[in-house]
C-alpha positions as CSV (number, residue, x, y, z in Angstrom):
1,M,-0.2,0.1,0.0
2,T,1.8,3.1,-1.1
3,I,1.0,6.7,-0.6
4,G,2.0,9.0,-3.4
5,L,-0.4,12.0,-3.4
6,L,1.0,15.4,-2.2
7,P,0.2,18.9,-2.5
8,V,2.0,20.1,-5.6
9,S,3.3,23.3,-4.2
10,W,5.3,21.3,-1.5
11,S,9.1,21.0,-2.0
12,S,10.3,17.3,-2.5
13,V,12.0,17.3,0.7
14,M,8.8,18.2,2.7
15,G,6.7,15.8,0.2
16,Q,9.2,13.1,1.0
17,D,9.2,13.5,4.8
18,L,5.2,13.5,4.7
19,D,5.1,10.4,2.5
20,T,7.5,8.3,4.8
21,Y,5.0,9.2,7.9
22,L,2.1,8.4,6.1
23,S,3.2,4.9,5.0
24,L,4.5,4.5,8.8
25,A,1.2,5.3,9.9
26,L,-0.5,2.9,7.8
27,Q,2.1,0.3,8.6
28,N,1.4,0.5,12.3
29,S,-2.1,1.1,12.6
30,P,-3.9,-1.6,14.5
31,A,-7.2,-0.8,12.9
32,I,-5.9,-1.6,9.4
33,R,-4.4,-4.9,10.8
34,A,-7.8,-5.8,12.4
35,S,-9.7,-4.9,9.2
36,Q,-7.1,-7.4,7.4
37,M,-7.6,-10.0,10.1
38,A,-11.4,-9.9,9.6
39,Y,-11.0,-10.5,5.8
40,Q,-8.7,-13.5,6.3
41,A,-11.3,-14.8,8.8
42,T,-14.2,-14.4,6.6
43,M,-12.3,-16.1,3.7
44,E,-12.0,-18.9,6.1
45,K,-15.8,-19.5,5.6
46,I,-15.3,-20.7,2.0
47,P,-14.4,-24.1,2.8
48,Q,-17.0,-24.3,5.2
49,V,-19.9,-23.4,2.9
50,R,-18.8,-25.5,0.3
51,S,-18.5,-28.8,2.4
52,W,-21.6,-31.3,2.1
53,P,-23.8,-31.8,5.1
54,E,-22.4,-34.2,7.8
55,P,-23.5,-37.7,6.7
56,Q,-26.2,-39.3,9.0
57,V,-25.5,-42.8,10.7
58,N,-28.2,-44.3,12.2
59,G,-28.5,-47.4,14.4
60,S,-31.5,-49.2,15.7
61,V,-31.9,-52.2,18.0
62,F,-35.1,-54.2,18.4
63,L,-36.4,-54.4,21.9
64,N,-38.0,-57.9,21.1
65,P,-36.0,-59.5,17.9
66,M,-38.1,-60.1,14.8
67,M,-38.3,-64.0,14.5
68,L,-37.8,-65.1,11.0
69,P,-37.7,-68.9,9.7
70,M,-33.9,-69.2,9.8
71,G,-33.1,-66.6,12.6
72,N,-33.7,-63.5,14.4
73,Q,-33.3,-59.5,13.1
74,I,-32.0,-57.6,16.2
75,G,-31.9,-54.1,14.6
76,S,-30.4,-52.1,11.7
77,V,-27.5,-49.8,10.9
78,S,-27.9,-47.1,8.1
79,A,-25.8,-44.3,6.6
80,M,-27.3,-41.2,4.6
81,Q,-25.4,-38.6,2.8
82,M,-27.3,-35.3,1.5
83,F,-25.9,-33.5,-1.6
84,P,-26.7,-30.0,-2.4
85,W,-27.0,-28.7,-5.8
86,R,-23.7,-27.3,-7.1
87,S,-25.1,-23.9,-7.8
88,V,-26.2,-23.5,-4.3
89,L,-22.6,-24.2,-3.3
90,D,-21.2,-21.7,-6.0
91,A,-23.7,-19.1,-4.6
92,K,-22.8,-19.6,-0.9
93,E,-19.1,-19.1,-1.7
94,E,-20.0,-16.2,-3.9
95,T,-21.8,-14.6,-0.9
96,V,-18.8,-15.0,1.4
97,V,-16.2,-13.7,-1.1
98,K,-18.5,-10.6,-1.5
99,L,-18.6,-10.3,2.3
100,A,-14.6,-10.6,2.5
101,E,-14.3,-7.8,0.0
102,V,-16.4,-5.6,2.4
103,F,-13.6,-5.9,5.1
104,L,-11.0,-5.0,2.4
105,G,-13.4,-1.8,1.7
106,E,-13.5,-1.2,5.5
107,R,-9.5,-1.4,5.4
108,K,-9.5,1.5,2.6
109,V,-11.8,3.6,4.6
110,T,-9.5,3.3,7.6
111,A,-6.6,3.9,5.6
112,N,-8.0,6.8,4.0
113,D,-9.1,8.3,7.4
114,I,-5.6,7.7,8.7
115,I,-4.0,9.6,5.8
116,D,-6.2,12.5,6.5
117,Q,-5.6,12.5,10.1
118,V,-1.8,12.5,9.5
119,R,-1.9,15.2,6.8
120,N,-4.1,17.5,9.3
121,A,-1.8,16.7,12.1
122,W,1.3,17.6,9.9
123,Y,0.6,21.2,9.0
124,P,0.1,22.4,12.5
125,L,3.7,21.1,13.3
126,I,5.2,23.5,10.6
127,A,3.0,26.2,11.2
128,N,3.8,26.3,14.7
129,R,7.6,26.1,14.0
130,E,7.1,28.8,11.6
131,K,5.3,31.0,14.1
132,Q,8.1,30.4,16.7
133,E,10.7,31.9,14.0
134,L,8.5,34.8,13.4
135,Q,8.7,35.5,17.4
136,R,12.4,35.0,17.3
137,Q,12.7,37.5,14.5
138,N,10.8,39.7,16.0
139,L,12.8,39.8,19.1
140,N,15.7,40.6,17.0
141,L,13.9,43.6,15.8
142,L,12.9,44.9,19.1
143,D,16.7,44.5,20.1
144,D,17.5,47.1,17.3
145,I,14.8,49.3,18.6
146,R,15.8,49.4,22.1
147,Q,19.4,50.1,21.1
148,L,17.9,53.2,19.1
149,A,15.9,54.3,22.1
150,T,18.7,53.9,24.3
151,T,20.9,55.9,22.1
152,Q,17.9,58.5,21.8
153,F,17.8,58.6,25.6
154,Q,21.6,59.0,26.3
155,Q,21.6,61.7,23.8
156,G,18.6,63.7,25.6
157,L,16.4,63.1,22.5
158,A,14.0,60.5,23.9
159,P,12.5,59.6,27.4
160,M,13.8,56.4,29.2
161,S,10.0,55.2,29.0
162,D,10.7,54.3,25.5
163,V,13.4,51.8,26.6
164,L,11.1,50.4,28.9
165,R,8.2,50.1,26.5
166,V,10.5,47.9,24.3
167,D,11.4,45.6,27.5
168,V,7.5,45.2,28.2
169,M,6.9,44.2,24.7
170,K,9.9,41.7,24.6
171,E,8.5,40.2,27.5
172,D,5.3,39.6,25.9
173,I,7.0,37.9,23.0
174,L,9.1,35.8,25.2
175,A,5.9,34.6,26.9
176,N,4.3,33.9,23.8
177,L,7.6,31.8,22.4
178,E,7.4,30.0,25.7
179,I,3.8,29.0,25.0
180,L,4.4,28.0,21.3
181,Q,7.5,26.0,22.5
182,A,4.9,23.8,24.9
183,E,2.4,23.5,22.1
184,Q,4.9,22.3,19.8
185,T,6.1,19.4,22.2
186,S,2.3,18.6,22.5
187,L,1.8,18.5,18.9
188,E,4.8,16.2,18.1
189,R,3.7,13.9,21.0
190,Q,0.2,13.7,19.5
191,F,1.7,13.2,15.8
192,N,3.8,10.2,17.1
193,I,0.8,8.8,19.0
194,L,-0.9,9.2,15.7
195,L,1.9,6.9,14.0
196,N,1.7,4.6,16.8
197,R,5.2,4.9,17.9
198,E,7.1,6.3,20.8
199,E,6.0,10.0,21.9
200,D,9.4,11.3,21.8
201,D,10.7,10.0,18.6
202,L,12.3,12.8,16.3
203,I,10.0,14.2,13.6
204,V,11.8,15.7,10.6
205,M,9.9,18.4,9.1
206,P,10.6,21.7,6.9
207,E,11.0,24.9,8.6
208,T,8.1,26.7,6.9
209,M,5.3,26.2,4.3
210,D,5.2,27.6,0.7
211,P,3.1,30.7,0.2
212,I,-0.4,29.7,-1.3
213,D,-2.2,30.8,-4.5
214,F,-5.6,29.9,-5.8
215,P,-6.4,26.2,-6.0
216,M,-5.8,24.4,-9.5
217,F,-9.0,22.9,-10.8
218,Q,-9.5,19.4,-9.2
219,D,-11.5,16.8,-10.6
220,S,-14.9,16.6,-9.3
221,S,-15.2,12.7,-9.5
222,Y,-15.6,10.8,-6.4
223,D,-14.9,7.3,-8.1
224,N,-12.1,6.6,-5.7
225,N,-13.9,7.6,-2.6
226,P,-13.7,4.5,-0.3
227,V,-17.1,5.2,1.4
228,L,-19.1,4.9,-1.6
229,A,-17.0,2.1,-2.9
230,L,-17.8,0.5,0.3
231,L,-21.6,1.0,-0.1
232,D,-21.2,-0.4,-3.8
233,Q,-19.7,-3.7,-2.3
234,R,-22.4,-3.9,0.3
235,I,-24.9,-4.1,-2.7
236,A,-23.0,-6.7,-4.1
237,V,-23.1,-8.7,-1.1
238,A,-26.8,-8.1,-1.0
239,Q,-27.1,-9.1,-4.6
240,A,-25.3,-12.4,-3.8
241,A,-27.2,-13.1,-0.9
242,M,-30.3,-12.6,-2.9
243,Q,-29.2,-15.1,-5.5
244,Q,-28.5,-17.7,-2.8
245,A,-31.6,-17.3,-0.9
246,D,-33.5,-17.8,-4.2
247,L,-31.2,-21.1,-5.0
248,D,-32.1,-22.2,-1.5
249,R,-35.5,-23.7,-2.9
250,K,-33.6,-26.3,-4.8
251,P,-34.1,-29.6,-3.0
252,M,-31.1,-31.7,-1.8
253,I,-30.9,-35.3,-2.9
254,G,-29.6,-38.0,-0.5
255,A,-28.2,-41.6,-1.0
256,G,-27.5,-44.2,1.5
257,L,-27.4,-48.0,2.7
258,Q,-29.3,-49.7,5.3
259,Y,-28.0,-53.0,6.9
260,M,-30.0,-55.6,8.7
261,P,-28.2,-58.5,9.9
262,L,-29.9,-61.9,10.7
263,I,-28.7,-64.0,13.4
264,R,-29.4,-67.5,12.4
265,R,-30.7,-70.1,15.2
266,K,-28.5,-73.0,16.0
267,N,-29.4,-76.7,16.1
268,T,-32.6,-76.4,13.4
269,N,-32.8,-79.4,10.9
270,V,-35.1,-77.0,8.7
271,E,-33.8,-76.8,5.0
272,I,-33.0,-73.2,3.9
273,P,-35.1,-72.0,1.0
274,P,-33.2,-70.4,-1.7
275,N,-32.6,-66.6,-0.9
276,T,-33.4,-66.9,2.9
277,G,-31.1,-66.7,5.8
278,R,-29.2,-63.7,4.6
279,D,-28.4,-60.5,5.9
280,M,-30.4,-57.6,4.2
281,I,-28.7,-54.6,2.5
282,M,-31.1,-52.0,1.2
283,P,-30.0,-48.9,-0.8
284,M,-31.8,-45.8,0.0
285,F,-32.7,-42.6,-1.6
286,S,-34.0,-39.4,-0.4
287,V,-35.0,-36.1,-1.5
288,T,-36.0,-32.5,0.3
289,V,-39.2,-31.2,-0.6
290,P,-39.1,-27.3,-0.3
291,I,-42.8,-26.5,-0.3
292,W,-42.7,-23.6,2.3
293,N,-42.1,-21.0,-0.4
294,K,-42.8,-17.8,1.9
295,K,-39.7,-18.0,3.6
296,Y,-37.8,-18.3,0.6
297,D,-39.6,-15.5,-0.9
298,A,-39.2,-13.2,2.0
299,A,-35.4,-14.0,2.1
300,V,-35.1,-12.8,-1.7
301,T,-37.2,-9.5,-0.8
302,E,-35.0,-8.7,2.3
303,Q,-32.0,-8.8,0.1
304,K,-33.6,-6.8,-2.6
305,L,-34.6,-4.1,0.1
306,M,-31.1,-4.1,1.4
307,Q,-29.9,-3.3,-2.2
308,V,-32.1,-0.3,-2.3
309,Q,-31.1,0.8,1.3
310,Y,-27.5,0.8,0.4
311,A,-28.2,2.7,-2.8
312,E,-29.8,5.3,-1.1
313,L,-27.5,5.6,1.3
314,K,-24.9,6.1,-1.4
315,D,-26.6,8.9,-2.8
316,A,-27.1,10.5,0.6
317,S,-23.3,10.0,1.0
318,M,-22.8,11.7,-2.4
319,L,-24.6,14.9,-1.4
320,T,-22.9,14.9,1.8
321,L,-19.4,14.7,-0.2
322,R,-20.4,17.6,-2.6
323,K,-21.7,20.0,0.1
324,E,-18.4,19.3,2.1
325,D,-16.2,19.7,-1.0
326,E,-17.7,23.0,-1.9
327,N,-17.4,24.3,1.5
328,L,-13.7,23.4,1.4
329,R,-13.3,24.9,-1.8
330,Y,-14.7,28.2,-0.6
331,L,-12.6,28.1,2.5
332,M,-9.3,27.8,0.3
333,D,-10.5,30.7,-1.7
334,K,-11.1,32.7,1.4
335,A,-7.8,31.7,2.5
336,V,-5.9,32.9,-0.6
337,V,-7.8,36.1,-0.8
338,N,-7.0,36.9,2.9
339,Y,-3.5,35.8,2.5
340,Q,-2.8,38.2,-0.5
341,K,-4.4,40.8,1.6
342,R,-2.5,40.5,4.7
343,D,1.1,40.4,2.4
344,N,-0.3,44.0,0.8
345,Q,-0.8,45.4,4.0
346,Y,2.3,43.9,5.3
347,Q,4.3,45.9,2.5
348,K,2.8,49.1,3.2
349,T,3.0,49.1,6.9
350,R,6.6,48.0,6.5
351,Q,7.3,51.3,4.5
352,I,5.4,53.3,7.3
353,L,7.3,51.8,9.9
354,E,10.7,52.6,8.0
355,L,9.4,56.3,7.7
356,L,8.6,56.5,11.5
357,T,11.7,54.9,12.5
358,T,13.8,57.4,10.5
359,E,11.5,60.2,11.9
360,Y,12.3,58.9,15.1
361,R,16.2,59.0,14.7
362,N,15.7,62.8,13.9
363,S,13.8,63.2,17.1
364,K,10.4,63.7,15.2
365,G,8.6,60.4,15.9
366,D,6.9,58.5,18.5
367,L,8.3,55.1,19.8
368,T,5.0,54.0,20.7
369,E,3.7,54.2,17.2
370,I,6.5,52.4,15.9
371,L,6.1,49.6,18.5
372,R,2.3,49.4,17.6
373,L,3.2,49.3,13.8
374,E,6.0,46.3,14.8
375,Q,3.3,44.4,16.4
376,Q,0.9,44.8,13.3
377,L,3.6,43.6,11.3
378,L,4.0,40.4,13.4
379,D,0.2,39.8,13.6
380,Y,0.0,39.8,9.8
381,R,2.6,37.2,9.5
382,M,1.2,35.2,12.3
383,E,-2.3,35.3,10.5
384,Q,-0.4,34.4,7.2
385,V,0.9,31.4,8.8
386,E,-2.7,30.3,10.1
387,L,-4.0,30.9,6.6
388,K,-1.4,28.7,5.0
389,M,-2.1,26.1,7.4
390,N,-6.0,26.1,7.1
391,Y,-5.3,26.1,3.1
392,Y,-3.3,22.8,3.3
393,Q,-5.4,21.2,5.5
394,A,-8.6,21.9,3.3
395,D,-6.6,20.8,0.6
396,A,-5.8,17.6,2.2
397,R,-9.4,17.0,3.4
398,R,-10.5,17.3,-0.5
399,K,-8.2,15.0,-1.4
400,S,-9.4,12.6,1.0
401,L,-13.1,13.1,-0.3
402,R,-11.9,12.0,-3.6
403,G,-10.0,8.9,-2.1
404,Y,-6.5,8.2,-2.7
405,P,-6.2,5.9,-5.6
406,D,-3.1,4.1,-4.4
407,I,-4.9,2.4,-1.3
408,N,-7.7,1.4,-3.6
409,Q,-5.5,-0.9,-5.5
C-alpha cells in the first residue's frame, strides 16, 4: 500500500518526509490490521460453505427381536449422505467472497481516514515552528529598536520610558514563544501517537510552508472515495445473498445404505429355502421437498430491500461529499484572498514603519507608534501562517473526499 499524493506546491523534501510518515502510520495502524484479520477470517468460511452436510449414521435395536424362519433380526444400521446442488454451493461461496471484500473496503476507508488525520496533524507542526521563528525574528527587531531608544535617551532626545516600553513588549514575545514551544512539544507527541510509535521520537519537518495561491482545478469525480466504494460492495453482497436465497429453494438429494443383520438360530434341521437366511442390505434414496415458499420469497425480498437501502445511502453520502467539498473549496479561496490582502498590508505597513523609524532617529517620531506597527507586522505574518495551515488542511481534506487511488489498489 503506497502513498504518493502530495500538494504540488510543496518541496520534494517536505513531500518525502510526509510520504514516509504516511506509510509508517498505515503500517503501524492496529485498525488496518484488524480489518485485514477480519478479511482473512471471512475467507476461512469458503471451505465451510462449500462442504456437504455431515453424513447421518443411524442405528436401531429391536427390543424384541424379529423372528424369521432361519433366525432373528435384532436391529439395523443405516448411513445417509445429502448432496446439495452445485449452484447452491457456488452461490454460498460467492456471498462469502463478496462479504470478505467488504472488509477490504473497510480497510481502505480506515486507511483513507488515517491519511487525512496524519496530513491534518502535519501542517500545525510546521505552522507552529514557523510562528516560533517569526517571534524570534521579532525579538531581534525589538533589540534593534531598544538600542535605538537607548541611544536617543543617552543623547537626551527621548525619555527612558521608550526603553521600558520595548522591554515590556519583549517580555510578551518571550512569553508567547514559551507557549508556542510547549504547544510544539504537545503537537509532536500527538503526531507520534497517531503514528503508533514512541511519543518522543524525532520528527523531521521543513521550517516553513510555501506561500499559497488559488487552487488549481480539481476533478470533481468521487470514483475513488472508499466510503462510496464500500456501499457498492455492500450492494454486491446483498445481490449475492439474494441469489443464494433464491437457490435455497432447490431440493437436496440423499443416498445411503441400510444394513439389517440376521442372527441364525442354531440346532435347526429345517432346510433353507433359496434366498433366505441372509443379511439384508438395502439401498436408500431421499430428497428434500421445499414447499414453504414464503420463507424463501421473504429472504429474496429482504436482500432486494437491502440493495435499495445501500443505494439510497450512497446517494445521501454523495450529497454530503459534494456539500463538504464545496465548503472546502470556498475556505481555500477565502484563505488565498486573505493571505494576499495581508501580504499587501504588510508591505505598506513596513514602509510606514521605516519612515517612522527615520523620523524617530531625527527626534521627530513617536516610539509608541513604532512599536504598535511592529506588532501589527507580526500579527500579519502570524495570520498568514494560520491561513497557509488552513489552506493545506482543506486541500488535504478535499483529496481525502475523492479518495487516494493508491490505497484502492
